[in-house]
VONUTOR-49714 format. One record per residue (C-alpha): residue number from 1; x, y, z negated. Coordinates in Angstrom, 1 decimal. Example, Ala and Ser with C-alpha at 12.3 -4.5 7.8 and 13.67 -1.06 7.14 Angstrom:
BEGIN
DOLO   num        X        Y        Z
DOLO     1     12.3     -4.5     -7.8
DOLO     2     13.7     -1.1     -7.1
This chain:
BEGIN
DOLO   num        X        Y        Z
DOLO     1    130.2    107.1   -282.6
DOLO     2    128.2    104.0   -282.1
DOLO     3    125.1    104.4   -280.0
DOLO     4    123.5    101.0   -280.2
DOLO     5    124.2     97.3   -280.0
DOLO     6    126.9     96.2   -277.7
DOLO     7    129.7     98.5   -279.2
DOLO     8    128.9    101.5   -276.8
DOLO     9    130.1    104.7   -278.2
DOLO    10    129.8    108.4   -277.3
DOLO    11    132.1    111.3   -278.2
DOLO    12    131.1    113.9   -280.8
DOLO    13    131.3    117.6   -280.9
DOLO    14    131.1    118.3   -277.2
DOLO    15    134.4    116.5   -276.5
DOLO    16    134.8    115.0   -273.1
DOLO    17    131.9    116.9   -271.4
DOLO    18    133.7    117.6   -268.1
DOLO    19    135.1    121.0   -267.6
DOLO    20    133.5    122.6   -270.7
DOLO    21    135.9    122.1   -273.5
DOLO    22    135.5    123.1   -277.2
DOLO    23    132.6    123.4   -279.5
DOLO    24    129.4    125.5   -279.2
DOLO    25    129.2    128.3   -281.6
DOLO    26    125.9    130.1   -281.8
DOLO    27    125.6    133.8   -281.6
DOLO    28    126.0    135.7   -284.8
DOLO    29    123.2    137.9   -286.0
DOLO    30    122.6    140.5   -288.6
DOLO    31    120.5    139.4   -291.5
DOLO    32    116.9    140.5   -291.2
DOLO    33    115.6    143.0   -293.7
DOLO    34    112.2    142.4   -295.4
DOLO    35    109.6    145.1   -295.7
DOLO    36    109.8    145.0   -299.6
DOLO    37    113.4    145.8   -299.8
DOLO    38    114.1    149.3   -301.1
DOLO    39    115.3    151.8   -298.6
DOLO    40    118.1    154.1   -299.6
DOLO    41    116.8    157.4   -300.9
DOLO    42    113.3    156.2   -300.8
DOLO    43    111.6    156.9   -304.3
DOLO    44    109.3    154.3   -305.5
DOLO    45    105.8    155.2   -306.9
DOLO    46    105.1    154.8   -310.5
DOLO    47    102.2    153.0   -312.0
DOLO    48     99.6    155.5   -313.3
DOLO    49     99.8    156.2   -317.0
DOLO    50     96.1    156.6   -317.6
DOLO    51     94.9    153.4   -316.0
DOLO    52     95.5    149.9   -317.5
DOLO    53     98.1    147.9   -315.6
DOLO    54     95.8    145.1   -314.8
DOLO    55     93.3    147.4   -313.2
DOLO    56     96.0    148.8   -311.0
DOLO    57     96.9    145.3   -310.0
DOLO    58     93.3    144.4   -309.3
DOLO    59     92.9    147.5   -307.1
DOLO    60     96.0    146.6   -305.2
DOLO    61     94.6    143.0   -304.7
DOLO    62     91.2    144.5   -303.6
DOLO    63     93.1    146.8   -301.1
DOLO    64     94.9    143.9   -299.6
DOLO    65     91.6    142.0   -299.3
DOLO    66     90.1    144.9   -297.6
DOLO    67     93.0    145.5   -295.2
DOLO    68     93.3    141.8   -294.2
DOLO    69     89.9    140.2   -294.8
DOLO    70     91.6    137.4   -296.8
DOLO    71     93.2    136.9   -300.2
DOLO    72     96.9    137.6   -300.5
DOLO    73     99.3    134.8   -301.5
DOLO    74    101.3    135.3   -304.7
DOLO    75    104.3    136.5   -302.5
DOLO    76    102.1    138.9   -300.5
DOLO    77    100.6    140.3   -303.7
DOLO    78    104.0    140.8   -305.2
DOLO    79    105.3    142.4   -302.0
DOLO    80    102.3    144.9   -302.1
DOLO    81    103.0    145.8   -305.8
DOLO    82    106.7    146.4   -305.0
DOLO    83    106.0    148.5   -302.0
DOLO    84    103.2    150.6   -303.6
DOLO    85    104.2    150.9   -307.2
DOLO    86    107.9    149.6   -307.5
DOLO    87    106.7    146.7   -309.7
DOLO    88    109.4    144.0   -309.5
DOLO    89    109.4    142.5   -312.9
DOLO    90    106.7    139.8   -312.4
DOLO    91    107.7    136.1   -311.9
DOLO    92    106.2    134.1   -309.0
DOLO    93    104.0    132.2   -311.5
DOLO    94    102.7    135.4   -313.2
DOLO    95    101.8    136.7   -309.6
DOLO    96    100.0    133.4   -308.8
DOLO    97     98.1    133.6   -312.1
DOLO    98     96.9    137.2   -311.3
DOLO    99     95.9    136.1   -307.8
DOLO   100     93.8    133.2   -309.2
DOLO   101     92.2    135.4   -311.8
DOLO   102     91.5    138.1   -309.3
DOLO   103     90.0    135.6   -306.8
DOLO   104     87.6    134.5   -309.5
DOLO   105     86.8    138.2   -310.5
DOLO   106     86.0    138.9   -306.8
DOLO   107     83.7    135.8   -306.6
DOLO   108     81.8    136.8   -309.8
DOLO   109     81.4    140.3   -308.5
DOLO   110     79.9    139.1   -305.2
DOLO   111     77.6    136.7   -307.0
DOLO   112     76.3    139.7   -309.2
DOLO   113     75.3    141.6   -306.0
DOLO   114     71.6    141.0   -305.3
């Protein structure tokens, strides 16, 4: 492979590196599991029947805010809904819209407090 002007070349793929022959192969690892993945035999909680879905989502949003002192990202909000209630039918854009709406709702609630 050309290195620069003058026609100099260098070998590729670790060839010609003294006594070490062959190609470097990195260590193979098991894929990491994410916290939101369902665990075998672990029942998921259901949304309460007597509370509107949006209010359950808002309570989940507020709980994240209380736990971390910051707003969740759409991904974090969706992860919390999956872990807590087994909700996995919301798209990323729907989650982002909920997060934006709930941020505004929190702001309005804070402004209303004297």
